[in-house]
C-alpha positions in Angstrom: 56.8 229.9 -6.1 57.2 226.7 -7.9 60.5 226.5 -7.2 60.1 227.2 -3.3 57.7 224.8 -3.4 60.1 221.7 -4.5 62.8 222.9 -2.3 60.1 222.8 1.2 59.4 219.4 -0.4 62.8 218.0 -0.4 63.4 219.4 3.0 60.5 217.9 4.3 62.4 214.3 3.0 65.6 215.3 4.2 63.7 216.3 8.0 62.3 212.8 7.8 65.1 210.8 7.1 67.3 213.0 9.8 64.6 211.7 12.4 64.4 208.2 11.5 68.0 207.9 11.7 68.5 209.7 15.0 65.7 207.3 16.5 67.4 204.2 15.1 71.2 205.1 16.7 69.5 206.1 20.4 67.6 202.4 20.4 71.0 201.1 19.3 72.8 202.9 21.7 69.9 201.9 24.6 70.8 197.9 23.5 74.4 197.8 24.1 74.6 199.7 27.1 73.2 196.6 29.1 75.5 196.2 31.8 78.6 193.6 32.0 76.4 191.8 34.8 73.1 191.7 32.9 75.7 190.2 29.8 77.3 187.8 32.1 73.9 186.4 33.7 72.1 185.8 29.7 75.5 183.9 29.2 75.3 182.0 32.4 71.5 181.6 31.8 72.4 180.4 27.9 75.1 177.7 29.7 72.9 176.1 32.0 70.5 175.8 29.3 72.5 174.2 27.0 71.7 170.8 27.6 68.1 171.2 27.9 68.3 172.8 24.4 70.2 170.2 22.8 67.6 167.8 24.3 64.6 169.5 22.8 66.4 170.0 19.3 67.0 166.3 19.2 63.5 165.5 20.0 63.0 168.0 17.3 65.0 166.0 14.7 63.0 162.9 16.2 66.6 161.9 18.0 65.6 160.3 21.3 68.3 161.0 24.2 70.0 157.6 25.7 68.7 157.3 29.3 71.1 156.0 31.9 70.2 155.4 35.6 73.3 155.8 38.1 72.5 154.1 41.5 74.6 154.8 44.7 73.5 154.2 48.4 74.9 157.1 49.5 72.7 160.9 50.5 72.6 163.0 47.6 74.2 165.8 49.4 77.5 163.8 50.3 80.5 163.8 48.3 78.9 161.0 46.1 75.6 162.8 45.8 77.4 165.6 44.3 80.1 163.5 42.0 77.2 161.9 40.6 75.2 165.6 40.0 78.2 166.7 38.4 78.8 163.5 36.1 75.4 164.2 35.1 75.7 167.8 34.2 78.9 166.7 32.2 77.6 163.8 30.5 74.7 165.6 29.0 76.5 168.9 28.1 79.7 167.1 26.6 77.2 164.8 24.7 75.1 167.5 23.6 72.0 166.0 25.1 72.1 162.4 23.4 72.9 161.4 27.1 70.5 161.5 30.1 71.4 160.5 33.4 68.9 159.8 36.3 70.0 159.9 39.6 68.4 157.4 42.1 70.8 158.3 45.3 70.1 156.0 48.9 69.5 152.9 47.4 66.3 153.9 45.6 66.8 150.7 43.5 68.0 148.4 45.6 71.1 146.8 47.3 74.9 147.0 45.1 74.0 143.4 44.7 70.4 144.3 43.2 71.5 146.8 41.1 74.4 145.0 39.9 72.3 141.9 38.9 69.7 144.5 37.0 72.9 145.8 35.0 74.2 142.1 33.9 71.1 141.0 32.8 71.0 144.1 30.3 69.0 147.2 32.0 70.3 150.5 31.6 71.6 151.1 34.9 75.1 152.0 36.5 75.8 151.3 40.0 78.8 152.7 42.4 80.5 149.3 44.2 83.5 149.0 46.4 85.7 146.5 45.1 85.4 144.8 48.0 82.0 143.6 46.9 83.6 143.0 43.7 85.5 140.0 44.8 82.8 138.2 44.5 83.1 137.9 41.2 86.9 138.4 40.8 88.8 137.6 44.3 91.9 139.9 43.4 89.7 142.9 43.5 89.4 142.9 47.3 92.6 143.9 47.8 92.3 147.2 46.9 90.2 147.1 49.8 92.4 145.7 52.6 93.1 147.2 55.9 96.3 149.7 56.2 97.2 148.3 52.5 98.5 152.3 50.9 99.4 155.2 52.7 97.8 157.8 50.6 94.9 157.8 48.3 97.2 158.3 44.8 98.9 154.8 45.5 95.5 153.5 45.4 94.3 155.6 42.3 97.9 154.5 40.9 97.6 150.5 41.1 94.0 151.3 38.8 96.4 152.7 35.8 98.6 149.4 36.0 98.8 146.3 33.9 97.8 144.6 36.8 94.4 146.4 37.2 93.9 146.1 33.3 93.8 142.5 33.6 91.2 142.6 36.5 89.0 144.8 34.3 89.5 141.7 31.7 88.3 139.4 34.4 85.5 141.6 35.2 84.1 141.6 31.9 84.6 138.4 31.6 81.8 137.9 34.2 79.3 140.7 32.5 80.6 143.7 34.3 82.0 146.6 32.5 83.8 149.4 34.9 82.9 153.0 33.5 85.0 154.7 35.7 87.6 154.5 38.7 88.4 157.7 39.8 86.1 158.0 42.7 87.9 158.7 46.4 85.0 157.5 49.1 87.1 158.5 51.9 89.1 157.2 55.1 86.7 155.4 56.9 87.1 155.2 60.7 85.1 153.8 63.7 82.2 155.1 65.5 81.0 154.0 68.8 78.7 154.0 71.4 81.6 153.4 73.8 85.2 154.7 74.1 87.8 152.4 71.8 91.3 153.4 71.6 92.7 149.5 71.4 91.3 146.6 69.2 91.0 145.2 72.8 88.4 147.9 73.3 86.1 146.5 70.9 86.3 142.5 72.0 82.4 142.0 72.4 81.1 144.6 70.4 79.1 144.6 67.5 79.8 146.8 64.5 77.8 147.5 61.7 80.0 147.0 58.5 78.9 147.0 54.5 78.0 143.0 53.5 81.0 141.6 52.1 83.9 139.4 53.2 86.7 141.9 53.0 85.0 144.0 56.1 83.8 140.7 58.0 87.4 139.6 58.2 88.4 143.4 59.2 86.7 143.4 62.1 86.6 140.2 63.2 90.4 140.1 63.3 90.1 143.2 65.3 88.0 141.7 67.8 85.0 143.1 67.1 81.5 141.3 66.6 80.9 142.1 62.4 77.2 142.7 61.9 76.6 143.6 58.5 73.5 145.3 57.8 72.2 148.1 55.2 73.8 151.8 55.5 70.5 152.7 55.6 69.1 150.7 58.4 72.5 151.7 60.8 70.6 155.0 62.6 67.8 152.8 63.7 70.5 149.8 64.6 72.2 152.0 66.6 69.3 153.7 68.4 67.9 150.1 69.2 71.0 149.1 70.3 71.5 146.0 67.3 74.8 147.2 67.3 77.6 149.2 69.4 79.3 151.1 66.6 79.7 151.6 62.7 82.7 152.3 60.3 82.6 154.5 57.5 84.1 158.1 56.3 83.0 160.5 58.3 81.0 162.4 55.4 79.1 159.1 55.7 78.4 158.8 59.2 77.5 162.6 59.0 75.1 161.6 56.4 72.7 158.7 58.0 73.2 161.3 61.2 74.7 158.4 63.4 76.7 161.0 65.6 73.3 161.5 67.3 73.5 158.5 68.7 76.9 157.6 69.3 79.6 159.8 70.3 82.8 158.3 70.3 85.1 158.3 67.6 88.3 156.7 66.7 90.2 158.0 63.9 91.3 154.6 62.8 92.0 155.3 59.3 91.4 151.3 58.6 90.7 151.7 54.9 91.7 154.4 52.0 88.5 153.3 50.1 87.9 154.3 46.5 84.8 152.9 44.4 84.3 152.1 41.1 80.8 152.7 38.6 80.2 149.6 37.4 77.7 148.5 34.3 76.9 145.6 32.5 78.7 144.7 29.6 75.6 143.7 27.2 73.7 146.8 27.9 77.4 149.3 27.5 78.2 147.2 24.5 75.2 148.7 22.9 76.2 152.0 23.2 78.3 154.0 20.1 81.4 154.2 21.3 81.8 157.7 21.3 79.1 157.9 24.3 80.8 155.7 26.0 83.9 157.1 25.4 82.2 160.7 26.8 80.4 158.5 30.1 84.2 157.3 31.0 85.8 160.8 30.5 83.2 162.9 32.6 83.1 160.1 35.0 86.6 160.6 35.9 86.4 164.6 35.7 83.6 164.2 38.1 85.3 162.0 40.4 88.0 164.4 40.7 85.8 167.2 41.1 84.3 165.2 44.2 87.7 164.7 46.0 87.9 167.9 46.4 85.0 168.2 48.3 85.5 165.2 50.3 88.6 166.7 51.7 86.6 169.9 52.9 84.1 168.4 54.2 85.6 166.0 56.3 87.5 168.5 57.7 84.3 170.3 58.7 82.2 167.2 59.6 85.0 166.7 62.3 84.4 169.9 63.5 80.9 169.8 63.6 81.2 166.8 65.7 83.2 168.2 68.4 80.5 170.8 68.5 78.0 167.8 69.2 79.3 166.4 71.5 81.2 163.7 70.5 84.3 162.3 71.9 87.4 162.3 69.4 90.1 159.9 69.8 93.5 160.2 68.1 94.3 156.7 68.1 97.7 154.8 67.8 97.0 153.0 64.6 99.5 150.6 65.2 98.0 147.7 66.8 94.7 147.8 64.8 97.4 147.6 61.8 99.0 144.7 63.4 95.8 143.2 64.5 94.7 142.8 61.0 97.2 141.4 59.4 95.9 137.8 59.3 93.2 139.2 57.1 95.7 139.0 54.4 95.7 135.5 54.7 92.1 134.9 54.9 91.3 134.8 51.2 92.5 131.3 49.4 90.9 132.3 46.4 93.4 135.1 46.1 96.3 134.6 43.4 99.6 133.1 45.2 101.5 136.0 46.3 99.1 138.9 45.2 100.0 140.8 48.8 103.6 141.3 47.6 102.8 141.8 44.0 100.4 145.4 44.7 103.6 146.3 47.0 106.0 145.6 44.1 104.0 147.8 41.5 103.7 150.3 44.6 107.4 150.3 45.1 108.0 150.8 41.0 105.8 154.0 41.3 
């Protein structure tokens, strides 16, 4: 009887162990049977939260992120706006949250000139600017936006990789301006007007909105128009009230300010292949750790390449949308426009003598 009781006790213990093992196995099987989609979603969520987690970890360790304001004059959904968003994501992730980029589109911080002045005073801001604007500081920079200078964007981007460009960057540094990234393709500029324009003669007596820089003014004066510098944000009202008869810009930019709702004639002049730079104040950028400056530059270039693909697609779609909205589109003969602006190259005595020929030699040796 004693032996039987002992056997019953051991059998009971074995049964308990068996039940616990069975329950544990079932639990593990249920956990591991999550669908691939669920696992992928978890991975995606983890990836999207990497930057935030890094910031929280930095804060917990008493490390404060370096905040930089990124300013431009375009709408958030334009290619430039999407570039800025991509740059923010890449820089914050690559720096493990040590960098925090705050985006200010639509000239929220002021004009190019206003923001650059803030940067040159040592403020934590980077602004997108055209080389036509930078020629106010280093005149030779303006040739990168001269009309009909190159055949394609790759030629322009090649110029930014030359020793000539390195010298230009040094001159800008001497003015307190630091170029952070150069690979922003802004787009090919065309002409949208209230009346049909197919030749330079059609521009005579017409007021065309242009950016407030000497290159744009000289270009449209040479074409026969009256160049009228106004802020891009005022373009729609200026067209509506008849203050200007037309405007020029890449197609996504014109659509971004809804200019096609007022002006219904588009001439594909292609008068400028336009790239821009993102610039900050030398005095501020020199205070940043070198590794973070390198991350800013690398991720800025990557974001520029990313946005170029978006620009190509959006340019095609905008052209189709303009046509649907009743815009008359003219495949103009560009040669008369090209001939009319040749005098522009003689309009800047502050340029280094032989600058145009030097640029052409660089392009030929590519």
